[in-house]
C-alpha positions in Angstrom: 80.8 91.8 90.3 83.3 89.5 92.0 84.9 86.8 89.6 83.4 84.1 90.8 80.4 85.7 91.0 80.8 86.8 87.4 82.0 82.9 86.6 78.1 81.5 87.7 76.0 84.0 85.7 78.4 82.9 82.6 77.2 78.9 83.8 73.5 80.1 83.8 73.3 82.0 80.4 75.3 78.9 79.0 72.2 76.5 80.2 70.1 78.3 79.3 70.5 79.5 75.7 73.0 76.4 75.0 76.1 78.5 74.3 77.9 81.9 74.8 80.6 83.6 73.1 83.2 85.3 73.9 82.5 89.0 72.6 78.5 89.2 74.0 80.1 88.1 77.2 82.4 91.0 76.9 79.6 93.5 76.7 77.3 92.2 79.0 79.7 92.6 82.2 81.9 95.3 80.8 85.2 93.8 81.0 87.8 92.9 78.5 87.1 89.7 75.8 90.8 88.6 78.0 89.1 88.1 81.2 85.8 86.7 79.9 88.7 83.8 78.4 90.4 83.4 82.0 86.7 83.1 82.9 85.6 80.0 79.9 89.1 78.0 80.6 87.9 78.4 84.8 85.0 76.7 83.7 86.2 74.3 81.1 89.0 73.0 83.3 86.4 72.3 86.1 84.1 70.7 83.9 81.0 72.9 83.9 81.8 74.1 79.9 83.2 73.1 77.1 84.9 75.6 75.3 84.5 76.1 71.4 85.8 78.4 69.1 84.5 82.0 70.1 83.1 80.6 72.9 81.4 78.1 75.1 78.5 75.7 75.2 77.2 73.4 78.7 79.7 70.2 79.4 77.1 66.9 79.1 77.1 67.3 83.4 76.0 70.3 85.6 77.2 71.1 88.9 72.9 71.4 90.1 72.1 71.1 93.7 69.2 69.0 94.8 65.8 71.8 95.5 65.5 72.6 99.9 62.1 69.9 99.7 64.4 67.2 98.2 67.4 68.1 100.6 65.4 68.4 103.6 64.2 64.3 103.2 67.9 63.0 102.9 69.5 61.3 105.4 66.5 63.1 108.3 67.6 60.6 110.9 71.4 61.6 111.0 70.3 65.2 110.9 68.4 65.3 113.5 71.1 63.5 115.6 73.6 66.0 114.3 71.5 69.1 115.1 71.1 67.5 118.7 74.2 67.2 119.7 75.3 70.6 118.3 73.1 72.1 120.9 75.8 71.4 124.1 78.3 73.4 121.4 75.9 76.7 121.8 77.6 79.3 124.0 75.3 80.2 127.5 75.5 83.5 126.1 77.0 85.4 122.9 76.6 85.3 119.5 76.2 82.7 116.1 75.7 82.5 113.2 74.3 79.9 111.4 75.0 79.2 107.9 72.4 78.6 105.0 71.8 74.4 105.7 69.2 71.3 106.3 71.3 70.2 109.7 71.4 74.0 110.6 68.6 74.6 110.1 67.0 71.6 112.2 70.1 73.2 115.3 67.8 76.3 115.1 64.8 74.6 115.6 66.7 72.9 118.5 67.5 76.1 120.1 65.6 77.3 123.5 62.9 79.2 123.4 64.6 80.8 126.5 67.7 81.3 124.7 69.5 84.6 124.7 71.7 84.3 122.1 72.2 86.8 119.6 72.0 84.9 116.4 73.2 86.3 112.7 71.8 84.0 110.0 71.6 84.6 105.8 69.2 81.6 105.4 64.9 82.3 105.4 64.1 79.5 106.8 66.5 79.6 109.5 65.2 83.3 110.7 61.9 81.8 110.1 62.4 79.2 112.6 64.0 82.2 115.3 61.4 84.8 114.6 59.4 83.7 117.2 62.1 83.1 120.2 61.7 86.5 122.1 65.3 86.4 123.9 66.9 86.0 120.3 68.3 88.7 119.1 67.9 87.8 115.3 69.7 89.5 113.0 69.1 89.2 109.0 71.9 88.9 106.8 70.8 90.6 103.2 71.0 90.2 99.4 69.8 88.1 96.7 68.1 85.0 97.6 68.9 81.8 96.1 65.5 79.7 95.2 67.5 76.9 95.4 68.2 76.9 98.8 66.2 80.0 100.5 70.0 81.9 101.0 71.2 85.6 100.8 74.1 85.7 98.6 75.9 89.0 96.8 77.6 92.1 97.8 75.4 93.0 100.4 75.7 89.5 102.4 79.6 90.0 101.7 79.5 93.6 103.1 77.8 92.1 107.1 79.5 89.6 107.3 82.8 91.8 107.1 81.5 94.2 109.6 81.4 91.0 112.3 83.1 89.5 114.7 80.7 86.0 115.9 81.3 83.3 119.0 80.6 80.5 117.0 79.9 79.7 113.4 77.6 76.5 112.6 78.2 75.8 109.1 77.3 73.8 106.6 78.9 71.8 103.1 77.7 69.6 100.1 80.8 67.6 100.4 84.3 68.2 102.4 87.5 65.6 102.7 91.1 65.7 104.4 92.5 66.6 100.3 89.1 68.6 99.0 88.1 70.5 101.9 84.6 72.1 101.9 83.1 73.0 98.8 79.2 73.5 97.7 77.7 73.9 94.2 77.0 77.3 93.4 80.4 80.6 93.7 78.3 83.1 95.2 76.9 81.0 98.1 80.6 79.7 98.7 81.4 83.3 99.4 79.0 84.1 101.3 80.5 81.0 103.6 84.0 81.9 103.3 83.3 85.6 104.7 80.8 83.5 107.2 83.6 81.6 108.2 86.2 84.6 108.3 83.8 86.6 110.7 83.7 83.4 113.5 85.9 82.7 115.9 84.7 79.4 115.6 83.8 76.5 113.5 81.7 74.0 113.6 80.7 71.9 110.5 77.6 69.9 110.9 77.4 67.4 108.1 76.1 63.8 107.9 78.4 61.0 106.5 77.2 60.6 103.4 78.8 63.7 102.1 82.6 62.9 102.8 84.6 62.5 99.6 82.4 64.6 97.2 83.7 67.5 95.8 81.9 70.3 94.0 83.1 73.0 92.0 83.6 75.7 94.9 85.4 75.3 97.9 85.4 77.9 100.0 87.5 76.3 102.8 89.6 73.9 104.2 89.2 71.7 107.3 92.0 73.4 109.0 90.0 76.3 109.0 87.1 74.4 111.4 87.3 73.4 114.9 85.1 70.8 115.2 83.0 68.3 112.9 79.7 66.8 114.0 79.0 63.9 112.0 77.1 60.6 112.5 78.8 56.9 113.1 78.8 56.6 109.1 81.8 58.6 108.8 84.3 55.1 108.9 87.0 55.7 112.1 90.2 55.5 109.0 88.4 58.5 107.3 87.9 60.3 110.4 91.3 59.7 111.8 91.8 61.3 107.8 89.9 64.5 109.2 91.5 64.7 112.1 95.5 65.1 111.3 93.9 68.0 109.0 93.0 69.6 112.0 89.8 69.5 112.7 87.9 67.5 115.9 85.6 64.8 115.2 82.7 64.0 116.5 80.8 61.1 115.6 77.2 60.7 116.7 76.1 57.1 116.8 71.9 55.5 116.5 71.2 56.0 120.5 72.3 60.2 119.8 74.9 59.8 122.7 78.1 62.0 121.1 81.4 59.6 120.9 83.8 61.7 123.0 86.6 59.9 121.6 85.9 61.0 118.2 88.3 59.5 115.5 89.5 56.9 117.8 86.4 54.7 117.8 
């Protein structure tokens, strides 16, 4: 088990029982007490647990994600426009990775039925949308399915992404900024996103402007790892300029749905 996965499980145990202790965690995960203390220190610094004598208790605020149904209805118009604009970034042929995320799932719905792309995804909703496309060579990455996002995570998913090299990744994030990079609340989900970034030659981030400036517990990439950000016109020009200075081209989609080719300069 990776350290990030173990820390996420420690966080879950603390939430369920109200307290965790070093000796029990050491026995559960078959690691040394010192390793567990380092894990608790990491979670304490992130504000997710509060260390007490012999263990830790949940902090007042845990960084939980809204469930899939709630996220589907958030910024729906912006997500639809972003997905339509992202369709222009699909290669004519070759392979793409579709990350788990509601905006990326909307892009999957935009794929032409006659498309002959090879598509790799660890998202069950995205795979379901493409299962009836006869020309698409669909590869579903396996692993433990997180109920909150319907995405496969953990070792199986990480191994699968380590074995491929795709032309383009369409990536999702819960938060992004020039300073904080790309973040998400869940450590296991972050690990899979990191592996997907490493598996692609080009990375396109699909994120509505409300996610700008948000920072969550698990950081999985820098903006320098992203070639193109497609967002909506709610991202202020000065914020778009900061993103571009970090090395990412920005495409803002206004209400009329036509992407702004000037990016941050508009």
